[in-house]
C-alpha positions in Angstrom: 115.9 90.6 99.9 116.5 94.0 102.0 114.4 97.1 100.8 117.6 99.0 100.9 119.1 97.3 98.2 116.0 97.5 95.9 115.8 101.4 96.5 120.0 101.5 96.7 121.3 103.2 93.1 123.3 100.5 91.4 127.4 102.1 91.0 127.7 104.2 88.2 130.0 106.5 86.4 129.5 109.9 86.8 128.4 110.9 83.7 125.8 108.0 84.1 124.3 109.5 87.5 124.0 112.9 85.7 122.5 111.3 82.8 120.0 109.2 85.1 119.1 113.0 87.0 118.6 114.4 83.6 116.2 111.9 82.8 114.3 111.7 85.6 113.6 115.4 86.3 112.9 116.1 82.5 110.3 112.7 82.6 108.9 113.7 85.7 108.1 117.7 85.8 106.9 116.6 81.8 104.5 114.3 82.9 103.5 116.5 85.9 102.9 119.9 83.8 101.6 118.4 80.8 99.7 115.5 82.1 99.2 115.0 85.4 98.6 118.7 86.9 95.4 119.5 84.8 94.0 115.9 85.8 94.0 116.9 89.5 92.7 120.7 89.3 90.0 119.3 87.3 89.0 116.2 88.8 85.6 117.2 88.9 84.9 118.0 85.7 86.5 114.9 84.4 85.2 112.1 86.5 82.3 111.1 84.6 84.1 111.9 81.4 87.1 109.8 81.8 88.0 106.5 80.1 87.0 103.3 82.6 89.5 101.3 80.9 90.0 98.9 84.5 86.3 98.6 84.8 86.3 100.1 88.5 84.7 103.3 87.5 85.8 106.6 85.8 86.3 108.4 88.8 89.0 105.7 90.0 90.5 105.2 86.8 91.5 109.0 87.1 92.3 109.3 90.9 94.8 106.1 89.8 95.9 108.5 86.4 96.2 111.8 88.9 98.6 109.2 91.7 100.8 108.4 88.7 101.1 111.1 87.1 101.2 113.9 89.7 102.6 111.9 92.9 104.9 109.2 91.3 106.3 112.3 89.1 106.9 114.1 92.0 109.1 111.2 93.6 110.4 110.6 90.6 111.7 114.6 90.2 113.7 114.5 93.7 114.3 110.8 93.2 112.5 109.1 96.2 111.8 105.2 95.8 112.1 106.1 92.4 111.5 102.4 90.7 108.6 102.5 92.5 107.4 105.3 90.9 108.6 104.3 87.7 107.2 100.7 88.2 103.8 102.7 88.5 104.3 105.5 85.9 105.4 102.3 83.3 101.9 100.8 84.0 100.0 103.9 83.8 101.3 104.7 80.1 101.6 100.7 79.5 97.5 101.1 80.0 97.7 104.3 77.7 99.7 102.8 74.9 97.9 99.7 75.1 94.0 100.2 75.8 93.6 103.8 74.5 96.2 104.5 71.7 95.7 100.4 70.7 99.2 100.2 70.2 98.9 102.5 67.1 102.4 104.5 66.9 101.9 106.2 63.8 98.2 107.8 62.5 95.8 110.2 64.1 95.1 109.6 67.7 98.6 107.6 68.2 100.3 106.4 71.2 103.7 107.6 70.3 104.0 109.8 73.0 103.1 107.4 75.5 105.5 104.9 73.9 108.4 107.1 74.6 107.4 107.9 78.3 107.1 104.2 78.8 110.7 103.9 77.2 111.7 106.4 79.9 110.3 104.8 83.0 111.5 101.4 82.0 115.1 102.8 81.5 115.1 104.4 85.0 112.9 101.0 87.0 116.4 99.1 85.3 119.0 101.4 85.8 118.0 102.9 89.4 117.7 106.7 89.8 121.2 107.0 89.9 123.0 108.7 92.8 122.2 112.1 92.6 118.7 111.4 94.4 116.9 110.9 97.6 117.2 107.0 97.1 121.2 107.7 96.7 121.4 109.3 99.9 118.9 107.4 101.9 119.5 103.6 100.5 123.1 104.4 99.2 126.0 103.0 100.7 128.1 105.1 102.3 
């Protein structure tokens, strides 16, 4: 399988491409600003208290979360290697939903928000970034 085929957006209608653009930008900015930026700016303060969910050490877990929530969110916003970014974010939110929130959708400390983000990232992973993306320019058919 060619790498261009993996990242090339499939043919969609104009409205589907616009919807994918809105979804990518909306989720990417929301994750970056509301979750990733604070972790990145306060890494030194958080690195010892961050949950060690993957048993690789708290600083490493925090670094992985920052990579997902900052780097991959930014990639998603511009639409570059979007499926990779969506996959990393989906894994990040799966860990949050399964291990942190223990799959609770209601009640105190529920994972409803993680579950909703996960749905959006799964959609982008399956549908691709749409034509209005760097992937569309770089890997799309001319």
